[in-house]
C-alpha positions in Angstrom: -2.3 52.7 15.3 -0.3 53.7 18.4 -3.4 53.2 20.6 -4.1 49.8 19.1 -0.5 48.8 19.4 -0.4 49.8 23.1 -3.6 48.0 23.7 -2.1 44.8 22.3 1.0 45.3 24.5 -1.1 45.5 27.7 -0.8 42.3 29.8 -3.9 40.2 29.8 -5.6 38.8 32.9 -4.9 35.1 33.3 -7.6 32.9 32.0 -7.8 31.0 35.3 -8.6 34.2 37.2 -11.3 35.2 34.7 -13.0 31.8 34.9 -12.7 31.4 38.7 -13.9 34.8 39.7 -17.7 34.1 39.6 -17.0 30.9 41.5 -15.1 32.9 44.1 -17.9 35.4 44.5 -20.4 32.6 44.9 -18.2 31.0 47.6 -17.9 34.3 49.4 -21.7 34.8 49.2 -22.3 31.3 50.6 -19.8 31.9 53.4 -21.5 35.2 54.3 -24.9 33.6 54.4 -23.5 30.7 56.6 -21.9 33.3 58.9 -25.2 35.1 59.3 -27.1 31.9 60.0 -24.6 30.9 62.7 -24.3 34.4 64.3 -28.1 35.2 64.3 -28.9 32.9 67.3 -26.0 34.4 69.3 -27.3 37.9 68.4 -30.8 37.0 69.5 -29.5 35.5 72.8 -27.6 38.7 73.6 -30.5 40.9 72.5 -33.0 39.0 74.6 -30.7 39.3 77.6 -30.8 43.1 77.3 -34.5 43.3 76.5 -37.0 44.3 79.3 -39.4 41.5 80.4 -42.3 42.9 78.4 -40.4 42.8 75.1 -39.0 39.3 75.8 -42.5 37.9 76.3 -44.1 39.9 73.6 -46.2 38.1 71.0 -44.6 40.2 68.3 -40.8 40.1 68.9 -38.6 42.7 67.2 -34.9 42.2 66.3 -34.0 45.3 68.2 -34.8 47.1 71.5 -35.1 50.8 72.2 -34.9 50.5 76.0 -32.1 48.1 77.0 -32.1 46.8 80.5 -29.8 45.0 82.9 -32.5 43.5 85.0 -31.9 40.0 83.6 -28.2 40.2 84.5 -29.0 41.4 88.0 -31.2 38.4 88.5 -28.5 36.1 87.3 -25.7 37.6 89.5 -27.9 37.8 92.6 -28.8 34.2 92.2 -27.5 32.1 95.2 -24.2 30.2 94.5 -23.9 31.5 90.9 -20.3 32.4 91.6 -19.6 28.9 92.9 -21.2 27.3 89.8 -18.9 29.5 87.6 -15.8 28.5 89.6 -16.8 24.8 89.4 -17.1 25.0 85.6 -13.7 26.6 85.4 -12.1 23.9 87.6 -13.7 21.1 85.5 -12.9 22.6 82.1 -9.4 23.7 83.1 -8.6 20.2 84.6 -9.8 18.4 81.5 -7.8 20.7 79.2 -4.6 20.4 81.1 -4.8 16.7 81.8 -5.9 15.7 78.3 -3.2 17.8 76.7 -0.5 16.2 78.8 -1.7 12.6 78.5 -2.5 13.0 74.8 1.0 14.4 74.0 2.7 11.6 75.7 0.4 8.9 74.2 0.7 10.3 70.7 4.5 10.4 71.0 4.5 6.8 72.2 2.3 5.4 69.4 4.2 7.3 66.7 7.8 7.0 67.8 7.9 3.5 69.3 7.1 0.1 67.8 5.3 -2.3 70.2 2.8 -5.1 70.0 -0.9 -4.2 69.6 0.0 -0.7 68.5 -2.3 -0.8 65.6 -5.0 -2.4 67.7 -4.7 0.4 70.2 -5.1 3.0 67.5 -8.2 1.3 66.2 -9.6 1.2 69.7 -9.1 5.0 70.0 -11.0 5.4 66.7 -13.8 3.1 67.9 -14.1 5.0 71.1 -15.1 8.1 69.2 -18.0 6.3 67.6 -19.7 5.4 70.8 -22.4 7.9 71.7 -22.1 9.5 75.1 -25.7 8.8 76.0 -25.2 5.1 75.7 -22.5 5.2 78.4 -24.1 7.5 80.9 -25.7 4.7 82.9 -22.6 2.5 83.1 -20.5 5.6 84.0 -23.0 6.4 86.8 -22.5 3.0 88.4 -18.7 3.3 87.9 -18.7 6.7 89.6 -20.8 5.3 92.4 -18.4 2.4 93.0 -15.5 4.8 93.0 -17.2 7.1 95.5 -17.1 10.0 93.1 -20.8 10.9 92.9 -21.6 14.5 93.9 -17.9 15.5 93.3 -16.2 17.4 90.5 -14.2 14.2 89.9 -17.3 12.6 88.4 -17.3 15.3 85.7 -13.6 15.5 85.1 -12.9 11.8 84.6 -15.6 11.1 81.9 -14.8 14.2 79.9 -11.1 13.3 80.1 -11.8 9.8 78.8 -14.0 11.1 75.9 -11.5 13.8 74.9 -8.4 11.7 74.9 -9.1 9.5 71.8 -9.7 12.6 69.6 -6.7 14.4 71.0 -4.4 11.4 70.5 -5.5 10.9 66.9 -5.0 14.6 66.1 -1.6 15.0 67.8 -0.4 11.8 66.2 -0.2 13.7 62.9 1.8 16.5 64.4 4.3 14.2 66.1 4.6 12.2 62.9 5.4 15.4 60.9 8.5 16.0 63.0 11.4 14.4 61.2 13.2 11.5 62.9 16.5 13.1 61.8 15.8 16.0 64.1 15.7 13.6 67.1 18.8 11.9 65.9 20.6 15.2 65.5 19.5 16.2 69.0 20.9 12.9 70.3 24.2 13.5 68.6 24.4 16.9 70.4 24.0 15.1 73.7 20.3 15.8 74.3 18.5 13.1 76.2 15.1 11.7 75.1 13.4 13.6 77.9 15.0 16.9 76.9 14.1 16.3 73.2 10.5 15.5 74.2 9.9 18.7 76.2 12.3 21.3 74.7 12.1 20.4 71.0 9.1 18.2 70.3 6.6 19.9 72.6 7.0 23.4 71.1 6.7 22.0 67.6 3.4 20.2 68.3 2.0 23.0 70.6 -0.4 24.3 67.9 -2.0 20.9 67.8 -2.3 20.9 71.6 -4.1 24.2 71.4 -6.5 22.9 68.7 -7.4 19.8 70.8 -7.7 21.9 73.9 -10.4 24.0 72.3 -12.6 21.0 71.7 -11.9 19.6 75.2 -12.8 23.0 76.8 -16.0 23.4 74.9 -17.2 19.9 75.7 -16.5 20.2 79.4 -17.7 23.8 79.7 -21.1 23.1 78.1 -21.7 19.7 79.7 -25.2 19.2 81.0 -25.8 15.4 80.8 -23.0 14.3 83.2 -23.7 17.2 85.6 -27.3 16.3 85.7 -26.6 12.6 86.1 -23.7 12.5 88.6 -24.4 15.6 90.8 -27.5 14.4 92.6 -27.8 15.9 96.0 -24.8 18.2 96.6 -25.7 21.3 94.6 -22.5 23.1 95.7 -20.7 20.8 93.2 -23.0 21.9 90.3 -21.7 23.7 87.2 -23.1 26.6 85.1 -25.4 24.6 82.9 -27.2 23.4 86.0 -27.6 27.0 87.1 -29.9 27.6 84.1 -32.5 25.2 85.6 -33.3 27.9 88.2 -34.9 30.1 85.6 -37.1 27.3 84.2 -40.3 27.4 86.3 -43.4 25.3 86.2 -45.7 28.2 85.5 -43.6 30.5 83.4 -40.0 30.4 82.3 -37.8 33.4 82.9 -36.5 33.8 79.4 -34.6 37.0 80.1 -32.7 35.2 82.9 -32.1 32.2 80.7 -30.6 34.4 77.9 -28.6 36.5 80.3 -27.1 33.4 82.0 -26.4 31.9 78.6 -24.6 35.1 77.6 -22.4 34.9 80.7 -21.6 31.3 80.0 -20.6 32.2 76.4 -18.1 34.9 77.5 -15.3 32.5 78.8 -15.5 30.4 75.6 -15.2 33.6 73.5 -12.3 34.8 75.6 -10.6 31.4 75.2 -11.1 31.5 71.4 -9.6 35.0 71.2 -6.6 34.0 73.2 -5.8 30.9 71.1 -7.2 31.8 67.7 -3.8 32.1 65.9 -2.6 28.8 67.4 -5.9 27.2 66.6 -5.8 28.1 62.9 -2.2 26.8 62.5 -3.1 23.7 64.5 -6.1 22.8 62.4 -4.1 23.5 59.2 -1.3 21.3 60.5 -3.7 18.5 61.3 -5.2 18.6 57.8 -1.7 18.7 56.2 
């Protein structure tokens, strides 16, 4: 009797938890499978970069290697002007990130805090600009860069990426700026803070997670660009970026797949480092945007 009575006194697990647990396990299994599918190409890229030439070109590839080699990386780093290509990519991606963050922050503040004519039209134009494919604008942008005298310069890569990253950044930051209460700005004004001081000392730190989130997308787009680099850098190879350096390993008779994978691995490292540095801000920024 005492055992039965104690069994009845034990707290029961909530019904919601008992029902949702199989669904949770299924969701975790799907997430694990998706992570493996996404990570396997990266694993194969790094593995091929460390494989000897004989294993890379083998007709029976194996998902491991017992004799790792650095020959592919030696060919990459001994390639002429590889360091210059790396520096050019850093300049282009860094410029796009900084300029897009600054301009998008000011523009998002303007379209959120101020009322002016054609404000809704301007927002719709930002949205429509995101729908236009990049490939459809490459030829008009080529003639525009030619008329501006920017061909064969890093400016021909910075300006288009800046133009394509701004609409998304403005739309995303608009939600962050709108989430800051107007009463906070009014309280700052009562305390004697000017609009400029409120903008940079109060509003900017509050929307900084959103700036980080938009900066990630801008950085990846500019860093991995091949279309604009191939179209606008015609004769001056000293202005080329890292994606163009991969063309050296594509040969008419036989491609150097070890060099291609090693160069791709080197290209991935800055993106990985950038993600590690901003991951906490990125998660909060994406969450704030959804909210």
